[in-house]
C-alpha positions in Angstrom: 12.4 32.1 67.7 15.7 34.0 68.3 16.7 36.6 65.6 20.3 37.8 65.4 20.2 41.5 64.1 24.2 41.5 63.6 23.4 39.2 60.5 21.6 42.1 58.7 25.0 44.1 59.1 26.8 41.1 57.7 24.1 40.3 54.6 24.6 44.3 54.0 28.1 43.8 52.8 27.1 41.4 50.4 26.2 44.0 47.5 29.2 45.9 48.0 31.5 42.7 47.6 29.5 41.1 44.9 29.4 44.8 43.2 33.3 45.0 43.3 33.6 41.5 41.6 30.6 42.1 39.0 31.1 45.6 37.8 35.0 44.9 37.7 36.4 45.3 34.1 37.5 41.9 34.0 33.7 40.7 34.7 30.9 42.7 33.3 32.7 46.3 34.2 33.6 47.4 30.7 30.3 46.0 29.3 28.3 48.0 32.0 30.4 51.3 31.2 29.8 51.0 27.6 26.1 50.4 28.0 26.0 53.8 29.9 28.2 55.6 28.0 30.9 56.0 30.7 35.0 55.5 30.6 37.2 54.5 33.3 38.3 57.9 33.7 34.6 59.4 34.2 33.9 56.8 36.8 36.9 58.0 38.8 34.6 61.3 40.1 32.5 61.5 43.0 33.3 60.8 46.5 33.6 57.5 46.8 33.2 57.2 50.8 29.8 58.8 50.2 29.0 56.4 47.5 30.0 53.1 49.6 28.4 54.6 52.7 25.1 55.2 51.3 25.1 51.8 49.1 25.9 50.1 52.5 22.9 52.1 54.2 20.6 51.0 51.3 22.0 47.5 51.6 21.0 47.5 55.4 17.4 48.6 54.4 17.3 45.9 51.9 18.4 43.1 54.2 15.7 44.4 56.8 13.2 44.0 54.1 14.3 40.4 52.9 14.5 39.2 56.3 10.4 38.4 56.5 10.8 37.1 53.0 13.1 34.8 53.5 12.2 33.5 56.9 8.5 32.4 57.0 8.3 32.4 60.7 7.9 36.0 60.6 4.6 35.8 58.7 3.2 33.4 61.5 4.3 35.9 64.2 2.8 38.5 62.8 -0.8 37.3 63.0 -0.4 37.5 66.6 1.3 40.9 66.9 -1.0 42.9 69.5 -2.6 40.0 71.0 -1.4 39.6 74.6 -3.8 36.6 75.6 -2.2 33.7 77.6 -3.6 31.2 75.1 -2.1 33.0 72.2 1.5 33.1 73.8 1.4 29.5 74.6 0.2 28.5 71.2 3.1 30.8 69.8 5.7 28.9 72.0 4.6 25.8 71.2 4.7 26.6 67.3 8.1 28.0 67.5 9.5 24.8 69.7 7.9 22.4 67.1 8.6 24.3 63.7 10.5 27.3 64.7 13.6 26.2 62.4 11.8 24.7 59.5 13.0 26.0 56.1 15.7 28.1 57.8 18.5 27.0 55.3 20.8 28.7 53.1 19.2 27.0 50.0 15.8 28.2 51.1 16.9 31.8 51.5 18.4 31.9 48.6 15.6 30.4 46.6 13.5 33.5 48.3 16.0 36.1 47.5 16.2 34.6 43.6 12.6 34.9 43.3 12.5 38.7 45.0 14.9 39.6 42.5 13.0 38.2 39.6 9.6 40.0 40.7 11.0 43.1 42.1 14.4 44.0 40.6 13.8 42.8 37.2 10.3 44.8 36.5 11.9 48.1 38.4 15.1 47.9 36.6 13.3 46.6 33.2 11.1 49.7 33.3 13.8 52.4 33.9 15.8 50.7 31.2 13.0 51.0 28.6 12.4 54.5 29.3 16.2 55.3 29.4 16.4 53.6 25.9 19.3 51.2 27.1 19.6 47.9 25.7 19.2 44.3 26.8 22.8 44.0 27.9 22.3 46.9 30.5 19.2 45.1 32.0 21.0 41.9 31.8 24.1 43.1 33.7 22.0 44.9 36.6 19.5 41.9 36.9 21.8 39.4 36.9 23.8 41.3 39.6 20.6 41.6 41.8 19.8 37.8 41.0 23.2 36.9 42.6 23.1 39.6 45.4 19.7 38.8 46.5 20.2 35.1 46.5 23.3 35.3 48.5 21.8 37.8 51.1 18.4 35.7 51.3 20.3 32.7 51.9 22.9 34.4 54.8 19.8 35.7 56.4 17.5 32.6 56.5 20.6 30.5 57.5 22.1 32.6 60.4 19.7 35.4 61.3 
């Protein structure tokens, strides 16, 4: 199984691109700013180069973590980690030749990305929102964003990595 690492760098652009659209004032931006008590003027502060750079770094970490979730063949390969026997090598080679590209589609990766958002992003954002006394709209905007982002990232990673 060949993995194309450059796909992670491409997938890491997805949160930035989707965020630019999602949090734009003509989409959910005004509702989001209202839910956090911000104004367009207050959002102009801060070092945008640093913010975008760190967001891209975090997205790279996220893409690397999503890869073994979206690509089932990683789980199979991990069973044989550290096993250098000829029998294991032959078995793995045969497995990957027979089943190596099974479930390697955009649709399948998008499914796993969406599930990941629901079982990880929703509880994390929901817990923070409850303690921060944020409303349903705040949670819905952020969780919706992560469902879309992780679905797209999972799809790209599964199809092309």
